[in-house]
N, C-alpha and C positions, 0 to 999 in steps of 0.2 A: 514870509508867506509863500507857499508853494503854488497856490491857485491864482490864476490871472483874474483880477477883479473885472467884473462886468464893466463895459465902457459906455453902453447906451441902454436907456430904458424906453421900450416901445410897447411892450405887452405886459399883461398881468404876470405872466411867467417870469419876465425880467424883474419885476418888482419882488417876486418871491425869491428869485436867485440872489438879488442884491441883499435882501434881508438875511437870507441864509449865510451869505459870505460875511456880512458884518458880524453875525453872531458866532459863526464857527471858524472862519478863517482869521478875522480880526479879533476874535474873542471879546466882542463889545456888547455890553448891555446898553442898548441905545433906545431912544424914543424918536419917532419921526419928526417931532417938532424941534428937536434940539439942533443947535449949530455944531458942526464938527469941531469948531475952534474951542468949544467948551470942554472937550474930552481931555483929561489929564491922566498921565501914567501914574498910577498909585505908588509905584516904587521910586521913580525918579522925580516926581512932582513937576515934570516938564510936559508941555503939550504932547498929545499922542500923535499929532499929525503936523506935517509942515504946511506952509501956505498953499502950495500947489494941490496937495491931497485934500486939504480943507475945502478948497474951491471945487475940486472935482467931485467930492462926495456930497457937498451941499447942492451942486447942480444936479447930480443923480437923484438925490432925495426930492428936489423940487419937481423933477420929471415924474417921480413915483406919484406925487400928488396929482399931477395932470392926468396920468394914465388911469389911476384909481377912480378919479372923478369921471373920466370919459366912459369907463366900463361899469360904473355904478358899484364899485367895491369900496369897502371900508378899510382905509389904509392902516388903521390902528390894529384891527383884527388880523388883517392879512400879514402885516410885517411883524406882528407879535408872535405868530405861530412858531417860528424857529427858536425864539427865546423860551417860550412856554415848553416847548419840547426839551430843550437843553436843561432847563431848570426843573422839569417835570412838575409843572404847576398849571393851574387854570382849568377851565372847562374843556379846552381842546385836549389837553393831555388825559383828563379823566374820561372823556368819551372815546378815546382810542384804546383803552384797556379793557 
């Protein structure tokens, strides 16, 4: 990974950046409700993340929920945008063309 992963989530823009990094830098198809311990490398069949990364990513995701709630944003729509763009699916992609 060449990009430094975001370390704190304090704003809606931070939530967007975290989602973007998960999809584009980590190459992860994720869901905000999932525990990062559940992600398995499809080639090696081993966990994708070590215990420290799992804890860090789960904590960042928990903060995403807090920030989205605070600012009245739907976390699922907001964090789904980078994946929809990458996969070129969903209403977000359709409305951008």
